[in-house]
C-alpha positions in Angstrom: 22.6 -39.1 31.1 24.3 -40.2 34.3 24.5 -38.1 37.5 28.3 -37.9 37.0 27.9 -36.6 33.5 25.6 -33.9 34.7 28.1 -33.0 37.4 30.9 -32.8 34.9 29.0 -30.4 32.6 28.1 -28.1 35.6 31.3 -28.2 37.6 34.1 -28.8 35.1 35.1 -26.2 32.5 35.5 -28.8 29.7 37.9 -31.5 28.6 40.2 -29.2 26.5 42.4 -26.2 27.1 40.4 -24.2 24.6 37.2 -24.9 26.5 38.9 -23.9 29.8 40.2 -20.6 28.3 36.7 -19.7 27.1 35.3 -20.4 30.6 38.0 -18.3 32.1 37.2 -15.4 29.7 33.6 -15.4 30.8 34.6 -15.3 34.5 37.1 -12.5 33.8 34.3 -10.5 32.3 32.5 -10.8 35.6 35.5 -9.4 37.5 36.9 -12.7 38.7 40.3 -14.2 38.5 40.9 -18.0 38.1 43.2 -20.9 38.9 43.4 -23.7 36.3 43.7 -27.3 37.4 44.2 -30.3 35.2 42.1 -33.1 36.6 44.0 -36.2 37.8 46.1 -37.5 40.7 48.2 -40.3 41.9 50.4 -40.7 38.8 52.7 -43.7 39.1 55.2 -43.2 36.3 57.9 -40.5 35.8 57.0 -40.2 32.1 53.4 -39.5 32.8 54.2 -37.0 35.6 56.7 -35.2 33.4 54.2 -35.1 30.6 51.7 -33.5 32.9 54.2 -30.9 34.0 54.8 -30.1 30.4 51.0 -29.6 30.0 51.0 -27.1 32.9 53.9 -25.2 31.2 51.7 -25.1 28.1 48.9 -23.7 30.2 51.1 -21.0 31.5 52.2 -20.1 27.9 48.5 -20.0 26.9 47.6 -17.7 29.8 50.4 -15.4 28.8 49.5 -15.4 25.1 45.7 -15.0 25.6 45.9 -12.4 28.4 43.4 -14.2 30.5 43.5 -13.6 34.3 44.6 -17.0 35.6 47.2 -18.9 37.5 47.6 -22.7 38.0 47.0 -25.1 40.8 49.0 -28.3 41.0 48.5 -31.6 42.9 51.7 -33.2 43.9 50.6 -36.8 43.5 50.0 -35.8 39.8 53.6 -34.5 39.7 55.2 -37.7 41.0 55.1 -37.5 44.8 54.3 -41.2 44.9 57.5 -41.9 43.0 59.9 -39.7 45.1 60.0 -36.4 46.8 63.1 -35.3 44.9 61.6 -36.2 41.5 58.5 -34.3 42.4 60.5 -31.3 43.5 62.4 -31.1 40.2 59.3 -31.7 38.1 57.3 -29.0 39.8 60.3 -26.6 39.8 60.0 -26.5 36.0 56.4 -25.2 36.3 57.3 -22.7 39.0 60.2 -21.4 37.0 58.1 -21.0 33.8 55.4 -19.2 35.9 58.1 -16.9 37.2 59.2 -16.0 33.7 55.6 -14.7 33.1 55.1 -13.1 36.5 52.6 -15.8 37.3 51.8 -17.9 40.4 51.6 -21.6 41.2 49.4 -22.9 44.0 50.5 -26.2 45.5 47.3 -28.1 46.3 46.8 -30.1 49.5 45.6 -33.7 49.3 44.8 -36.2 52.1 46.5 -36.0 55.5 49.0 -38.8 54.6 50.6 -36.3 52.2 50.4 -33.1 54.3 53.8 -33.3 56.0 55.7 -34.2 52.7 53.8 -31.5 50.8 54.7 -28.8 53.2 58.3 -29.8 53.4 58.5 -29.5 49.6 56.7 -26.1 49.7 59.3 -24.9 52.2 62.0 -26.0 49.8 60.5 -24.3 46.8 59.9 -21.1 48.9 63.7 -20.9 49.6 64.2 -20.6 45.8 61.0 -19.0 44.4 58.6 -16.3 45.6 55.7 -17.1 43.3 54.2 -20.1 45.1 51.5 -20.7 47.7 49.8 -23.7 49.2 46.6 -24.9 50.9 45.7 -25.5 54.5 42.6 -27.5 55.7 40.8 -26.4 58.8 39.6 -29.9 59.4 43.1 -30.9 60.6 44.4 -30.5 64.2 47.8 -29.5 63.0 46.7 -26.5 60.8 47.3 -23.7 63.4 50.9 -24.7 63.7 51.2 -25.0 59.9 49.7 -21.6 59.3 52.1 -20.1 61.8 55.1 -21.6 60.0 53.8 -20.6 56.6 53.2 -17.0 57.7 56.7 -16.8 59.2 58.1 -17.9 55.8 55.8 -15.3 54.1 54.1 -18.1 52.0 50.6 -17.4 50.7 47.8 -19.7 51.9 44.5 -20.8 50.5 42.4 -21.8 53.5 39.6 -24.4 53.0 37.7 -26.8 55.2 39.0 -30.0 53.5 37.1 -32.5 51.4 38.8 -35.7 52.5 37.4 -38.1 55.1 40.0 -38.1 57.8 40.4 -40.2 61.0 39.7 -38.8 64.4 43.4 -39.2 65.2 44.3 -36.3 62.9 41.1 -34.3 62.2 38.0 -32.8 63.8 34.9 -35.0 63.2 32.2 -32.4 63.9 31.2 -29.7 61.4 31.1 -27.1 64.2 34.7 -27.9 65.2 35.9 -27.5 61.6 34.0 -24.2 61.3 35.4 -22.9 64.6 38.9 -23.8 63.5 38.3 -22.2 60.0 37.4 -18.9 61.7 40.4 -19.0 64.0 42.8 -19.7 61.1 41.1 -17.0 59.0 41.9 -14.5 61.7 45.5 -15.8 62.0 45.9 -15.4 58.3 44.4 -11.9 58.0 46.4 -10.7 60.9 49.6 -11.7 59.1 49.5 -8.9 56.6 50.2 -11.4 53.8 47.8 -11.8 50.9 45.9 -15.0 51.6 42.8 -16.6 50.1 39.6 -17.8 52.0 38.2 -20.7 50.0 34.7 -21.3 51.1 31.1 -21.5 49.9 29.7 -21.3 53.5 27.9 -18.0 54.0 28.7 -18.0 57.7 32.4 -18.3 56.9 32.2 -15.6 54.3 30.4 -13.2 56.7 32.8 -14.0 59.5 35.7 -13.1 57.2 34.1 -9.8 56.0 33.2 -8.8 59.6 36.7 -9.5 61.0 38.3 -7.6 58.1 36.0 -4.6 58.8 36.8 -4.7 62.5 40.5 -4.9 62.0 40.5 -2.3 59.2 41.9 -4.8 56.6 41.2 -3.5 53.1 39.4 -5.7 50.6 42.5 -5.6 48.4 44.5 -7.4 51.1 42.8 -10.8 50.7 40.5 -12.7 48.4 37.7 -15.2 48.5 37.9 -18.4 46.4 35.2 -20.8 45.2 34.8 -23.8 42.9 33.7 -23.4 39.3 30.0 -23.7 38.9 29.1 -23.5 42.6 27.2 -20.6 44.0 27.5 -18.6 40.9 25.3 -15.8 42.2 27.3 -15.6 45.4 30.5 -15.4 43.4 29.2 -12.5 41.3 27.9 -10.6 44.3 31.2 -10.7 46.1 33.0 -9.5 43.0 30.5 -6.7 42.5 30.9 -5.7 46.2 34.6 -5.2 45.5 36.1 -8.3 47.1 38.7 -10.3 45.3 37.1 -13.4 43.8 39.1 -16.3 42.3 37.4 -19.3 40.8 39.1 -22.7 40.9 38.6 -24.1 37.4 39.2 -27.8 36.8 39.3 -29.2 33.3 40.4 -32.4 31.5 39.3 -35.9 30.7 39.8 -37.4 34.2 36.6 -36.0 35.7 35.0 -39.4 36.3 37.5 -40.8 38.9 37.8 -37.3 40.4 34.1 -37.0 41.2 33.5 -40.6 41.9 36.2 -40.7 44.5 34.9 -37.4 46.2 31.3 -38.5 46.2 32.1 -42.0 47.5 34.4 -40.7 50.2 32.1 -38.4 52.2 28.3 -38.1 52.2 28.8 -34.4 53.0 30.3 -34.0 49.5 27.2 -35.5 47.9 24.9 -33.2 49.8 27.0 -30.2 49.0 27.0 -30.9 45.3 23.3 -31.7 45.1 22.5 -28.5 47.0 24.4 -26.4 44.4 23.0 -28.2 41.4 19.7 -26.5 42.4 21.2 -23.1 42.8 21.9 -20.4 40.2 
């Protein structure tokens, strides 16, 4: 069995919707919510992008019919961003509208820095029409403090993460300490906004800094949540949920797991070390 196959079994909820639903049920029983993501990115045809949007709409219908606690996360390059911004806008709007019909939520994922500006411009367009969307900000990028300020002014929910992409020094911090310091600064900025935001991290230092700041500022546990990846730091996920913190698990599924993990592991040695570390954990 290859290393990537082992990774897929541990960190991906399966290849089918049925497998993903069962994984979500188990997480829900532990007091955790979830966000479902169909693996894949950089779609080059309108037909394929439209078909994938249809699949997300089916996921939303399945969430509604099964009663599982889940929303969806969408990558814009999967939805046709490489084709055109307007096509992507219309394609994703179908998903957002369907989610709205069910009182559900759509998270617009953030990809590499070459897509950041276009992604945020589309998010702002959607936010003018819909109130059930949010996006992602990466603390590795220099621009993120300004982006967080703009998103909070527009009352758009943010998932804060460090960022998994290898970015050049022209746009991103290169040292781990700088990324961490910026994460903490952005976390404080988000919590101070009074909007429900999500702190996506497996770093104990970032988790403790968030909990401490919330305590100091008198911010209730119900006013924010933590997020982690499926299969990573399972014991830590369970403990946070038991301690009364909101805990949402990002649950990827689908058949395109090989290029997803191969690209991530090839891109940054830190990603390899991170995954290997968590293979050894509960």
